[in-house]
C-alpha positions in Angstrom: -19.1 -0.4 5.9 -20.6 2.8 4.5 -20.6 4.3 8.0 -16.8 3.7 8.4 -16.0 5.1 4.9 -18.2 8.1 5.5 -16.9 8.9 8.9 -13.3 8.7 7.8 -14.1 10.9 4.9 -15.7 13.5 7.2 -13.5 13.3 10.3 -10.2 12.1 9.0 -7.6 10.9 11.5 -10.0 11.1 14.4 -12.3 8.5 12.8 -9.3 6.3 11.8 -8.2 6.3 15.5 -11.7 5.7 16.8 -12.2 2.7 14.5 -8.7 1.4 15.2 -9.4 1.4 18.9 -12.8 -0.3 18.4 -11.7 -3.0 16.0 -7.9 -3.4 16.2 -6.6 -2.5 19.7 -9.5 -3.8 21.8 -10.1 -0.3 23.4 -6.5 0.4 24.1 -5.2 3.7 22.8 -4.2 3.5 19.1 -0.5 4.0 18.4 0.6 6.9 16.3 -0.7 6.4 12.7 2.6 7.2 10.9 5.6 4.9 11.6 8.6 7.1 12.4 11.7 6.7 10.1 13.9 5.7 13.0 11.6 2.7 13.6 11.9 1.7 9.9 15.7 2.0 10.0 15.9 -0.1 13.2 13.6 -2.8 11.8 15.8 -3.1 8.7 18.9 -3.3 10.8 17.4 -6.0 13.0 16.4 -8.3 10.1 18.0 -11.7 10.3 20.8 -11.8 7.6 19.2 -14.8 5.8 15.8 -13.0 5.7 17.4 -9.8 4.5 19.2 -11.7 1.7 16.0 -13.6 0.7 13.9 -10.4 0.7 16.6 -8.6 -1.4 16.7 -11.4 -3.9 12.9 -11.5 -4.1 12.8 -7.7 -4.7 15.4 -7.8 -7.5 13.6 -10.7 -9.2 10.1 -9.1 -9.0 11.6 -5.8 -10.2 13.3 -7.3 -13.2 10.2 -9.3 -14.1 8.0 -6.3 -13.8 10.4 -4.2 -15.9 10.4 -6.9 -18.6 6.6 -6.7 -18.8 6.5 -3.0 -19.5 5.7 -2.3 -23.1 7.2 0.4 -25.2 5.2 3.6 -24.6 3.6 5.0 -26.5 2.4 1.9 -28.4 0.9 2.5 -31.9 -1.8 0.4 -33.4 -2.9 1.4 -36.9 -5.1 0.1 -39.7 -6.1 1.7 -43.0 -8.4 4.3 -41.5 -7.1 5.2 -38.1 -4.3 5.1 -35.6 -4.6 4.3 -31.9 -1.9 5.5 -29.5 -1.6 3.9 -26.1 0.5 5.7 -23.6 1.4 4.1 -20.2 2.0 6.6 -17.4 2.7 5.7 -13.8 0.4 6.9 -11.1 1.9 9.4 -8.6 1.0 7.6 -5.3 0.3 3.9 -4.8 -0.6 2.1 -1.6 0.1 -1.4 -0.6 -2.3 -2.9 2.0 -0.4 -5.5 4.0 -2.7 -7.6 6.2 -2.0 -8.5 9.8 -3.4 -11.7 11.2 -1.7 -15.0 12.0 1.5 -14.4 10.1 3.4 -11.5 8.6 3.6 -11.3 4.8 6.7 -9.3 3.8 6.2 -10.8 0.3 3.2 -8.5 -0.1 5.5 -5.5 0.5 8.2 -6.7 -1.8 5.9 -7.6 -4.7 4.0 -4.4 -4.5 6.9 -2.1 -4.0 9.1 -3.7 -6.7 6.3 -3.6 -9.3 5.5 0.0 -8.5 9.1 1.1 -8.7 9.5 -0.7 -12.0 6.4 1.1 -13.3 7.9 4.5 -12.2 5.6 5.3 -9.3 7.3 8.0 -7.2 5.4 7.7 -3.9 4.8 4.2 -2.5 2.8 3.8 0.8 2.3 0.8 3.0 -0.3 0.3 5.6 -0.8 -2.6 8.0 -2.9 -3.1 11.2 -1.4 -1.5 14.3 0.4 -4.5 15.7 2.6 -4.5 12.5 5.3 -7.1 12.7 8.9 -5.7 12.6 9.7 -7.9 9.5 7.1 -5.9 7.6 8.7 -2.7 8.6 12.1 -4.1 7.7 10.8 -5.2 4.3 9.4 -1.7 3.7 12.7 0.0 4.4 14.6 -2.7 2.3 12.1 -2.2 -0.6 12.5 1.6 -0.6 9.2 2.4 1.1 9.5 5.3 3.5 5.8 6.1 4.2 4.3 3.5 6.4 1.1 3.7 8.4 -0.3 1.6 11.3 -3.9 1.2 10.3 -5.9 -1.6 9.0 -9.4 -2.6 8.0 -12.0 -0.5 6.1 -10.8 2.7 7.9 -7.3 2.3 6.4 -8.8 1.9 2.9 -11.0 5.0 3.5 -7.9 7.0 4.7 -5.9 6.0 1.6 -8.8 6.7 -0.8 -10.0 10.0 0.7 -6.9 11.3 2.6 -6.8 12.6 6.1 -4.8 15.2 8.0 -1.9 12.6 8.2 -2.5 10.3 5.2 -2.4 11.7 1.7 -4.9 10.3 -0.8 -3.5 7.7 -3.2 -4.2 6.9 -6.8 -4.3 3.1 -6.5 -4.5 0.5 -3.7 -3.2 -3.0 -4.0 -2.8 -6.0 -1.7 -4.8 -8.7 0.0 -7.1 -8.3 2.9 -10.1 -9.8 4.7 -13.7 -9.5 3.4 -14.1 -6.0 5.0 -11.0 -4.7 3.4 -12.0 -6.1 0.0 -15.5 -4.6 0.3 -14.0 -1.3 1.3 -11.7 -1.3 -1.7 -14.7 -2.1 -4.0 -16.7 0.8 -2.6 -13.9 3.4 -2.9 -12.9 2.2 -6.3 -15.1 4.7 -8.1 -13.2 7.6 -6.3 -9.7 6.4 -7.2 -8.4 7.4 -10.7 -6.6 4.1 -11.0 -7.5 0.4 -10.2 -8.0 -1.1 -6.8 -6.8 -4.7 -6.7 
């Protein structure tokens, strides 16, 4: 794990591609890391109408619930001798890790993007292993996410935490993943200014 994180930190995109070809594409050339906008647009247009409606409803519901949970900022707590002011401010860049595997999970995109938008995050990034399902891409576009990367595993977490020539570093990483992804998130958590969940 430490080797993957260190190599991505030192070698950037080259290391991400190298590890992707080793672990995710079985030696085949890795696809371009950044998903082109035209592909996101096409994926959204090709969503089944019922799936589109369900994703849109889910997005609105999560957004409204997240907004309802945001407290007034700044909040003031005072006693006789002191006053504490708590100020909530959104991070600038948040990443949503969306796992690959046996089934696509567009709900991960919807929940992460809706909560981030409700909190006022300006730049929302999604990454998913290279064989990303079109429904994930469609959910990204539908949820307002325009920066999507084909990368998975520990190398994706390293790229998000440290940045590469292609991927700008983020402030927080959310989303599920396998044991390697979770361990990578744990190890980079001291570098990120915000939480890794």
